[in-house]
C-alpha positions in Angstrom: 103.2 60.0 60.5 99.6 58.7 60.6 98.4 62.0 62.1 100.1 63.9 59.3 98.4 61.7 56.7 95.1 62.2 58.5 95.5 65.9 58.5 96.4 66.0 54.9 93.3 64.0 53.8 91.2 66.0 56.3 92.2 69.3 54.8 92.0 67.9 51.3 88.4 66.8 51.9 87.5 70.2 53.5 88.9 72.1 50.5 87.2 69.7 48.0 83.9 70.2 49.8 84.4 73.9 49.9 85.0 74.0 46.1 82.1 71.7 45.6 79.7 74.0 47.4 81.2 77.0 45.7 80.6 75.3 42.3 77.1 74.3 43.4 76.4 77.9 44.5 77.6 79.3 41.2 75.6 76.8 39.2 72.4 77.8 41.2 73.1 81.4 40.6 73.6 80.8 36.9 70.4 78.7 36.9 68.3 81.4 38.4 70.0 84.1 36.3 68.7 82.1 33.3 65.0 82.7 34.4 63.2 84.2 31.4 59.6 85.5 30.8 58.1 86.0 27.4 54.6 86.5 26.0 52.8 86.2 22.7 49.5 87.5 21.3 47.6 86.0 18.4 46.6 87.7 15.2 43.1 88.0 16.6 44.3 90.4 19.4 43.1 94.0 18.7 46.7 95.4 18.4 47.6 92.7 15.9 44.3 93.3 14.1 45.5 96.8 13.6 48.9 95.7 12.4 47.4 93.2 10.0 44.9 95.7 8.5 47.8 98.1 7.7 49.8 95.3 6.2 46.9 94.0 4.2 46.2 97.5 2.7 49.9 97.9 1.9 49.9 94.6 0.0 47.1 96.0 -2.2 49.1 99.1 -3.0 52.2 97.0 -3.7 50.3 94.8 -6.1 49.5 97.8 -8.3 52.6 99.9 -7.6 55.6 98.2 -6.1 57.2 101.6 -5.5 54.5 102.8 -3.2 55.6 104.9 -0.2 53.5 104.0 2.7 53.2 104.8 6.4 49.7 104.1 7.7 48.7 103.7 11.3 45.5 102.0 12.3 43.3 102.2 15.4 40.4 99.8 16.0 37.7 100.2 18.7 34.4 98.4 18.6 33.4 98.5 14.9 35.2 101.7 14.1 38.5 101.7 12.3 40.6 104.9 11.9 43.3 105.0 9.3 45.9 107.8 9.5 49.2 108.4 7.8 50.9 109.1 4.5 50.7 107.3 1.2 52.3 108.2 -2.2 51.4 105.8 -5.0 50.4 105.5 -8.6 47.6 103.4 -7.3 44.6 105.6 -6.6 41.6 103.2 -6.8 41.6 101.9 -3.2 38.5 100.8 -1.3 39.7 101.1 2.3 36.6 99.8 3.8 36.5 96.7 1.6 40.1 95.9 2.4 39.5 96.3 6.1 36.6 93.8 5.8 38.7 91.3 3.9 41.5 91.6 6.4 39.1 90.9 9.3 37.7 87.9 7.5 41.2 86.6 6.7 42.1 86.7 10.4 39.0 84.6 11.1 36.4 87.2 12.2 33.9 85.9 9.5 30.2 85.5 9.4 30.1 82.1 11.2 32.5 83.3 13.9 30.3 86.4 14.6 27.2 84.2 14.7 28.9 81.9 17.2 30.1 84.6 19.6 27.6 87.3 19.0 28.1 90.8 17.6 28.1 92.2 21.2 31.3 90.2 21.9 33.4 90.5 18.7 34.1 92.9 15.9 31.6 92.6 13.0 33.1 93.2 9.6 29.7 94.0 8.1 29.1 96.8 10.5 32.5 98.5 10.5 32.8 102.3 10.0 36.2 103.4 8.5 37.6 106.9 8.9 40.5 107.9 6.7 43.1 110.6 7.5 45.6 110.0 4.7 47.8 112.5 2.9 50.8 112.2 0.6 54.3 111.6 1.9 56.3 114.6 2.9 58.6 115.9 0.2 61.3 116.6 2.8 61.4 112.9 3.5 61.2 111.9 -0.2 64.2 114.0 -0.9 66.3 111.8 1.4 65.3 108.5 -0.1 68.5 108.1 -2.2 69.8 107.1 1.3 67.9 106.0 4.4 64.5 107.6 5.0 65.1 108.2 8.7 67.7 107.9 11.5 67.4 105.2 14.1 68.8 102.2 15.9 67.9 98.6 15.1 68.7 95.3 16.7 69.0 91.7 15.6 69.9 88.6 17.6 70.3 84.8 17.2 70.9 81.9 19.6 72.5 78.6 18.8 69.3 76.5 18.8 68.0 75.3 15.5 65.0 73.7 17.1 63.7 77.1 18.2 64.5 78.8 14.9 67.6 80.4 16.5 65.3 82.3 18.8 65.3 82.4 22.6 63.6 79.3 24.1 61.1 81.3 26.2 60.1 83.4 23.2 59.7 80.4 20.9 57.7 78.5 23.5 55.2 81.4 24.1 54.7 81.8 20.4 54.4 78.0 19.7 51.7 77.6 22.4 49.8 80.6 21.0 50.0 79.3 17.4 48.8 75.8 18.3 45.9 77.2 20.4 44.9 79.6 17.6 44.7 76.7 15.2 43.0 74.3 17.6 39.5 75.9 17.6 39.2 75.3 21.3 38.3 78.9 21.9 38.2 82.3 20.4 40.8 84.1 18.2 42.1 86.7 20.7 44.7 84.7 22.6 47.5 85.7 24.9 50.2 83.3 26.2 53.0 83.8 28.6 55.7 81.5 29.9 58.4 81.5 32.6 61.4 79.3 32.0 64.5 78.4 33.9 67.1 77.2 31.5 65.3 74.7 29.4 62.7 73.9 32.0 59.2 75.3 31.9 58.0 76.6 35.3 54.8 78.5 34.4 52.4 78.8 31.4 49.7 81.4 31.4 46.9 81.4 28.8 44.1 83.8 28.1 41.7 82.5 25.6 38.0 83.4 24.9 35.7 80.6 26.0 31.9 80.6 25.7 31.2 78.3 28.6 34.2 79.3 30.8 35.2 75.6 31.0 39.0 75.6 30.8 39.4 71.8 31.0 39.9 71.2 27.3 42.5 74.0 27.0 44.4 72.7 30.0 44.5 69.2 28.6 45.6 70.5 25.2 48.5 72.4 26.8 49.6 69.5 29.0 49.5 67.1 26.1 51.6 69.3 23.9 54.1 70.6 26.5 55.5 68.1 29.0 56.9 69.1 32.4 56.2 70.0 36.0 54.9 73.5 35.6 52.1 75.7 36.9 49.4 76.2 34.3 46.9 79.1 34.6 44.1 79.4 32.0 41.9 82.6 32.2 43.0 83.9 35.5 39.9 86.1 36.0 37.6 83.1 35.4 35.6 84.5 32.5 36.7 85.7 29.1 34.0 86.0 26.5 34.0 89.5 25.0 37.2 90.0 22.9 38.8 91.6 19.9 38.2 95.4 19.5 35.0 95.1 21.5 36.9 94.4 24.7 40.0 96.5 24.0 41.2 99.3 21.6 43.8 98.1 19.1 46.6 100.2 17.8 49.4 99.5 15.4 53.0 99.0 16.8 51.9 98.2 20.3 53.2 94.7 20.6 56.8 95.2 19.5 58.5 93.0 22.1 56.2 90.2 20.9 57.0 91.0 17.3 60.8 90.9 17.9 62.6 88.7 20.5 60.6 88.7 23.7 62.8 89.5 26.6 65.9 88.2 24.8 67.1 91.3 23.1 66.9 95.1 23.0 64.6 96.7 20.4 65.0 100.0 18.7 61.4 101.1 19.4 60.2 101.7 15.8 57.4 99.5 14.5 58.2 97.3 11.5 54.6 97.2 10.5 52.6 100.0 8.8 55.6 100.8 6.5 56.9 99.9 3.1 60.5 98.6 2.5 62.0 102.1 2.2 61.5 102.6 5.9 64.5 101.6 8.1 62.2 100.4 10.9 61.3 97.4 8.7 64.3 96.9 6.4 67.2 97.4 8.9 65.5 95.3 11.6 65.4 92.4 9.1 69.0 93.1 8.1 70.1 93.1 11.7 68.5 89.7 12.3 70.1 88.3 9.2 73.5 89.6 10.2 73.2 88.2 13.7 72.2 84.8 12.3 74.9 84.7 9.7 77.6 85.6 12.2 76.3 83.0 14.7 76.5 80.2 12.1 80.1 81.2 11.2 81.3 81.4 14.8 81.5 79.2 17.9 79.3 81.6 19.9 76.0 80.7 21.5 74.4 84.2 21.3 75.0 87.0 18.9 73.5 90.5 18.9 73.8 92.9 16.0 73.1 96.6 16.4 72.7 98.9 13.4 72.5 102.7 13.2 71.6 104.9 10.2 71.1 108.5 9.2 68.4 110.1 7.0 69.6 110.8 3.5 72.9 108.8 3.9 73.7 105.3 2.8 76.3 104.5 5.5 75.2 102.2 8.4 77.2 101.5 11.5 77.2 97.8 12.5 78.1 96.5 15.9 78.3 92.7 16.6 78.4 91.6 20.3 78.2 88.4 22.3 76.0 87.6 25.3 78.5 89.4 27.6 78.2 92.6 25.4 81.8 92.1 24.3 82.3 93.8 20.9 83.3 91.3 18.3 83.1 93.5 15.3 82.4 97.2 14.6 82.4 98.6 11.1 80.7 101.0 8.7 79.0 99.5 5.7 77.6 101.3 2.6 74.2 99.8 1.8 71.5 101.6 -0.2 68.0 100.9 0.9 67.1 99.4 -2.5 69.8 96.7 -2.1 68.3 95.4 1.1 64.7 95.9 -0.2 65.6 93.6 -3.1 67.3 91.1 -0.8 64.1 90.6 1.2 61.7 90.9 -1.7 60.0 94.0 -0.2 58.7 95.2 -3.5 56.3 92.3 -3.5 53.0 91.9 -1.5 54.4 89.8 1.4 53.6 92.2 4.2 50.4 90.5 5.5 52.2 87.2 5.4 55.1 88.6 7.5 52.5 90.0 10.0 50.8 86.6 10.1 53.8 84.3 10.2 56.3 86.5 12.0 58.6 89.3 11.1 61.6 87.0 10.7 59.7 84.0 9.2 61.5 84.4 5.8 65.0 84.7 7.1 
């Protein structure tokens, strides 16, 4: 009898241990599956300088004509700025060079900053040369604007974490570090941050920030004080970072889309939300997709919601797909929404474009 009892408990322990290690193994797999990497760049980065200049000019058009049709790309290299695209507006009196100068000053590339860093290291608003290649909007596109102005796919997402503005933790963290460093005056304005997270743990932070003396100590202390944890911290991996902005790198609009949207947390449609007025689906339907994802998340028990939207030029119908983190379709339907309805919902007839570029595409949702 005792041997039977012994065998029973022996097998029970073996099975329990087996399930314990299986559970442990699954937990570890899930833990490492949750490894995420995201980066962020500041408004002083050359690509964001280009985005901001386009948005800044658009705001000036909108102030004078809220129904301006606008699609203007920007390229910035050294002190040369190229503006190319299409604009149709009742506003004709636009000083493009003056607006580019004001945009640069607003970012922080002002006279004191240039004196501190030297004109050989940063863009100089007083010395810029602006080339314009701007025509009126195509009549073919204009004819379709009773519906959507283009075809395309657009994505929105939301996670159940109010403390990260319903954004993925890794994305929020990379952006938060960047914003704090940008406001700290510890270095220059052209800042890149990147993080690696496992679940809610930080494992690595990478910072690239212009420093005149190459002394990274103050930046390292600042990051450690603001973000606790046992993580690897790298500041200026090449050792020296002085020349920056468009002097160090050519900036082009729409080249930091993953940074502008959700980091590695969600698909993106590929179209830039910047450089365009509210009639363009690349702006309006990306905002709408984010709002739909956020609204659905708040009304459900899900931890992650993704919304995909598709549209057709000249038509008002949009296809909407709502999925969870396992890509299970929760809802699929067709909705009739005119561009003007969503434009009004997000106040896109008002000069808010430079604020969206500065604060974040979804900062007003």
